[in-house]
C-alpha positions as CSV (number, residue, x, y, z in Angstrom):
1,M,137.8,65.2,133.9
2,K,137.1,65.5,130.2
3,T,137.3,68.9,128.7
4,A,134.5,70.4,126.7
5,L,136.4,69.7,123.5
6,A,136.8,66.0,124.4
7,N,133.1,65.7,125.3
8,W,132.2,67.3,121.9
9,L,134.5,64.9,120.0
10,D,132.9,62.0,121.8
11,S,129.4,63.2,120.8
12,D,127.5,62.2,117.6
13,V,128.4,65.5,115.9
14,G,132.0,65.2,117.0
15,Y,132.2,61.6,115.6
16,S,130.7,62.8,112.3
17,F,133.4,65.6,112.2
18,R,136.3,63.1,113.0
19,T,135.1,60.8,110.2
20,S,134.7,63.5,107.6
21,P,138.0,64.4,105.9
22,V,136.3,67.2,103.9
23,A,134.9,68.8,107.1
24,M,138.3,68.6,108.8
25,V,140.2,70.1,105.9
26,A,137.5,72.9,105.5
27,A,137.7,73.6,109.2
28,A,141.5,73.9,109.1
29,I,141.4,76.3,106.1
30,A,138.6,78.4,107.8
31,F,140.6,78.4,111.1
32,I,143.8,79.6,109.3
33,C,141.9,82.3,107.4
34,V,140.1,83.5,110.6
35,F,143.3,83.4,112.6
36,C,145.3,85.4,110.1
37,A,142.5,88.0,109.8
38,A,141.9,88.3,113.5
39,F,145.7,88.7,114.3
40,A,146.7,90.5,111.1
41,N,148.5,93.2,113.1
42,W,151.0,90.6,114.4
43,V,151.0,88.0,111.5
44,A,151.1,90.2,108.5
45,P,154.6,91.2,107.3
46,H,153.5,94.8,106.6
47,N,150.7,97.1,107.7
48,P,148.8,98.4,104.6
49,F,147.1,101.1,106.7
50,D,150.5,102.7,107.7
51,L,151.0,105.1,104.8
52,T,154.5,106.0,106.0
53,T,155.8,102.6,105.1
54,L,154.4,102.6,101.6
55,V,157.0,103.1,98.8
56,L,155.4,104.1,95.5
57,S,158.5,102.8,93.7
58,D,157.5,99.3,94.9
59,A,154.1,99.5,93.2
60,R,153.1,96.5,91.1
61,L,156.1,94.3,91.9
62,P,155.5,90.7,90.9
63,P,155.7,87.8,93.4
64,F,159.2,87.0,94.5
65,W,159.4,83.7,92.5
66,E,159.0,85.6,89.2
67,T,161.9,87.3,87.4
68,G,162.5,90.6,89.0
69,G,160.3,90.0,92.0
70,S,161.3,91.0,95.4
71,A,161.8,88.6,98.3
72,R,160.3,91.2,100.6
73,Y,156.8,90.7,98.9
74,V,155.9,87.0,98.7
75,L,152.7,87.7,96.6
76,G,153.8,90.9,95.0
77,T,152.4,94.5,95.6
78,D,149.4,96.4,94.4
79,D,149.2,99.8,92.6
80,Q,150.0,101.7,95.8
81,G,153.0,99.5,96.8
82,R,151.1,97.6,99.5
83,D,152.1,94.0,100.2
84,I,149.4,91.7,98.7
85,L,149.9,89.1,101.4
86,S,149.4,91.6,104.2
87,A,146.5,93.3,102.3
88,L,144.8,89.9,102.1
89,M,145.0,89.4,105.8
90,F,143.6,92.8,106.6
91,G,141.1,92.6,103.8
92,A,139.8,89.2,105.0
93,R,139.3,90.8,108.5
94,I,137.2,93.5,107.0
95,S,135.1,91.1,104.9
96,L,134.7,88.6,107.8
97,L,133.7,91.4,110.2
98,V,131.1,92.8,107.9
99,G,129.8,89.3,107.1
100,L,129.6,88.1,110.8
101,I,127.9,91.3,112.0
102,S,125.4,91.1,109.1
103,V,124.6,87.4,109.8
104,L,124.2,88.0,113.5
105,L,121.7,90.9,112.9
106,S,119.9,88.9,110.2
107,M,119.6,86.0,112.7
108,L,118.3,88.2,115.4
109,I,115.6,89.8,113.2
110,G,114.7,86.7,111.3
111,V,114.5,84.3,114.3
112,S,112.4,86.8,116.3
113,L,109.9,87.5,113.5
114,G,109.8,83.9,112.3
115,L,109.1,82.6,115.9
116,L,106.4,85.2,116.4
117,A,104.7,84.5,113.0
118,G,104.8,80.7,113.4
119,F,103.6,80.7,117.1
120,K,100.9,83.3,116.8
121,G,99.7,82.7,113.3
122,G,96.6,84.7,112.0
123,W,97.0,88.2,110.7
124,I,100.5,88.5,112.3
125,D,101.7,85.6,110.2
126,A,100.2,86.9,107.0
127,L,101.6,90.4,107.5
128,L,105.1,89.2,108.2
129,M,105.1,86.7,105.3
130,R,104.0,89.4,102.9
131,L,106.8,91.6,104.2
132,C,109.2,88.7,103.4
133,D,107.8,88.5,99.9
134,I,108.4,92.2,99.5
135,M,112.0,92.0,100.8
136,L,112.8,89.1,98.5
137,S,112.0,91.3,95.5
138,F,114.9,93.6,96.3
139,P,118.4,92.3,95.6
140,A,121.1,93.2,98.0
141,I,122.9,95.3,95.4
142,L,119.9,97.5,94.8
143,V,119.3,97.9,98.5
144,A,122.9,98.9,99.0
145,L,122.8,101.4,96.2
146,L,119.6,103.0,97.6
147,I,121.0,103.1,101.2
148,A,124.4,104.4,99.9
149,G,122.8,107.3,98.1
150,V,120.7,108.3,101.1
151,G,123.5,107.8,103.6
152,R,126.0,109.8,101.6
153,A,123.5,112.6,101.0
154,M,122.8,112.8,104.8
155,F,126.4,112.4,106.0
156,P,128.6,113.9,103.2
157,N,131.6,114.3,105.7
158,A,131.5,110.7,107.0
159,Q,132.0,108.7,103.9
160,D,134.1,105.9,105.5
161,S,131.7,105.4,108.4
162,V,128.7,105.4,106.1
163,A,130.3,102.8,103.8
164,F,130.5,100.1,106.5
165,G,127.0,100.9,107.7
166,V,125.7,100.6,104.1
167,L,127.2,97.2,103.7
168,I,125.9,95.8,107.0
169,V,122.4,97.3,106.6
170,A,122.1,96.1,103.0
171,I,123.1,92.5,103.7
172,T,121.0,92.4,106.9
173,L,117.8,93.7,105.2
174,T,118.1,91.1,102.4
175,G,119.3,88.2,104.6
176,W,116.8,88.0,107.5
177,V,114.0,86.6,105.3
178,Q,115.5,83.2,105.0
179,Y,115.8,82.9,108.8
180,A,112.2,84.1,109.3
181,R,110.8,81.6,106.9
182,T,112.9,78.7,108.2
183,V,112.0,79.4,111.8
184,R,108.3,80.0,111.0
185,G,108.0,76.6,109.4
186,S,109.7,74.7,112.2
187,T,107.7,76.7,114.8
188,M,104.4,75.8,113.2
189,V,105.4,72.1,113.6
190,E,106.5,72.6,117.2
191,R,103.6,74.6,118.5
192,N,101.2,71.6,118.0
193,K,103.4,69.1,119.9
194,E,102.4,67.7,123.3
195,Y,105.0,69.6,125.4
196,V,103.7,72.9,124.1
197,Q,100.1,71.9,124.8
198,A,101.1,70.9,128.3
199,A,102.8,74.2,128.9
200,R,99.7,76.1,127.8
201,V,97.4,74.0,130.0
202,T,99.6,74.7,133.1
203,G,99.3,78.5,132.4
204,V,102.8,79.2,131.1
205,A,103.0,82.6,129.4
206,P,103.1,82.4,125.5
207,M,106.4,84.4,125.5
208,H,107.9,82.0,127.9
209,I,106.8,79.1,125.9
210,M,108.3,80.6,122.7
211,V,111.7,81.4,124.3
212,R,112.2,78.5,126.7
213,H,110.6,75.7,124.8
214,V,110.1,76.3,121.1
215,L,113.2,78.3,120.3
216,P,115.8,75.7,121.4
217,N,114.0,73.1,119.2
218,V,114.2,75.2,116.0
219,L,117.7,76.4,116.2
220,G,119.2,73.4,114.4
221,P,118.2,74.6,110.9
222,V,119.1,78.1,111.8
223,L,122.7,77.2,112.7
224,V,123.1,75.5,109.3
225,L,121.6,78.4,107.5
226,A,123.8,80.9,109.3
227,T,127.0,79.0,108.4
228,I,126.1,79.1,104.8
229,H,124.9,82.7,105.0
230,V,128.3,83.8,106.3
231,A,129.9,82.8,103.0
232,T,127.1,84.5,101.1
233,A,127.5,87.7,103.1
234,I,131.2,87.8,102.4
235,I,130.7,87.3,98.7
236,T,128.0,90.1,98.8
237,E,130.4,92.4,100.6
238,A,133.1,91.7,98.0
239,T,130.6,92.3,95.2
240,L,129.4,95.6,96.6
241,S,133.0,96.8,97.3
242,F,133.9,95.8,93.8
243,L,131.1,98.0,92.5
244,G,132.3,100.9,94.6
245,V,129.3,100.8,97.1
246,G,131.2,99.1,99.9
247,V,134.3,100.1,101.8
248,P,136.4,103.0,100.5
249,P,139.4,102.4,98.2
250,T,141.8,103.1,101.1
251,Q,140.5,100.1,103.0
252,P,142.1,96.8,101.6
253,S,138.8,94.7,101.5
254,L,138.9,91.7,99.3
255,G,136.3,93.2,97.0
256,T,138.3,96.5,96.8
257,L,141.5,94.6,96.0
258,I,139.8,92.7,93.2
259,R,138.4,95.9,91.8
260,V,141.9,97.6,91.9
261,G,143.5,94.6,90.3
262,N,140.9,94.3,87.6
263,D,142.4,97.5,86.1
264,Y,145.8,95.8,85.7
265,L,144.7,92.3,84.8
266,F,145.2,92.5,81.1
267,S,148.4,94.5,81.4
268,G,150.3,91.6,83.0
269,E,149.9,92.4,86.7
270,W,147.7,89.4,87.3
271,W,148.6,88.9,90.9
272,I,146.9,92.0,92.1
273,T,143.4,90.5,91.4
274,I,144.1,86.7,91.2
275,F,145.3,86.3,94.9
276,P,142.4,88.3,96.4
277,G,139.9,86.4,94.2
278,A,141.5,83.1,95.3
279,M,141.3,84.1,98.9
280,L,137.6,85.0,98.6
281,I,136.9,81.6,97.0
282,L,138.9,79.8,99.6
283,I,137.0,81.4,102.5
284,A,133.6,80.9,100.9
285,L,134.3,77.3,99.9
286,S,135.5,76.3,103.3
287,V,132.5,77.9,105.1
288,N,130.1,76.3,102.6
289,L,131.7,72.9,103.1
290,L,131.3,73.3,106.8
291,G,127.7,74.2,106.4
292,D,127.1,71.1,104.3
293,W,128.7,68.9,106.9
294,L,126.8,70.6,109.8
295,R,123.5,70.0,107.9
296,D,124.2,66.3,107.6
297,A,125.5,66.0,111.1
298,L,122.4,67.6,112.8
299,N,119.9,65.6,110.6
300,P,119.9,62.0,111.7
301,R,118.0,61.0,108.6
302,L,121.1,61.8,106.5
303,R,123.5,59.7,108.5
């Protein structure tokens, strides 16, 4: 019997993947990044969270191929003596975790509200769309600053926990709007089709029609949007951490590493900020390329 992977490779989407070198390379890069981030405790040469292993005399060591570099640190060390390669793996895990949780929450809120607005219409649709217009006027950075100020004032003794919550809430509040608008437009098309009218005539409950009939037919654009939104969420997290609103300095997030390295960029320690920036670009680019491929694969008009 064929496995699920073999069946998927034989499908139209699988064939599109097998015939797209860009998608295959992007998938390989994304898999390596996710694997190293998920299993950083076993893959990374050092643990940047273990303060007992840090040696301050090893701070700002260059990569091992430069003159004076240590073979122990392939990509050099940061200002605290942490191995840059290990910090990248643990930092990617933090960035990916915040990005994935934010995207999942944004999808849940946006798809639910968009499905309701598109199917019901009337004043519910008008109210939710005006709410979307209001949310679009607030950038994620401003929302994060507002939430950070309120959260730190309410929980002054839990700064680290509040920091992660601020990132997730800020990205979620500014990210659900795209899902709501996309699902609303697709739902307004689907609700007038014959299968929905037939379900109404037979007495099927509206909630059942939305969940069992309409929702599966509007998820295609949502999956494409979610793939691209993951890259956007990771970049937003890095931007907020760079500005000091995200994770605390003791957590080696990609944005935090770039912020730390920025102070030493013009003094010659370029590796502290260049390698985290390259890692961020690599993750975002691979995810965006996968999103572009998925959009083309799920749209038969683009084949």
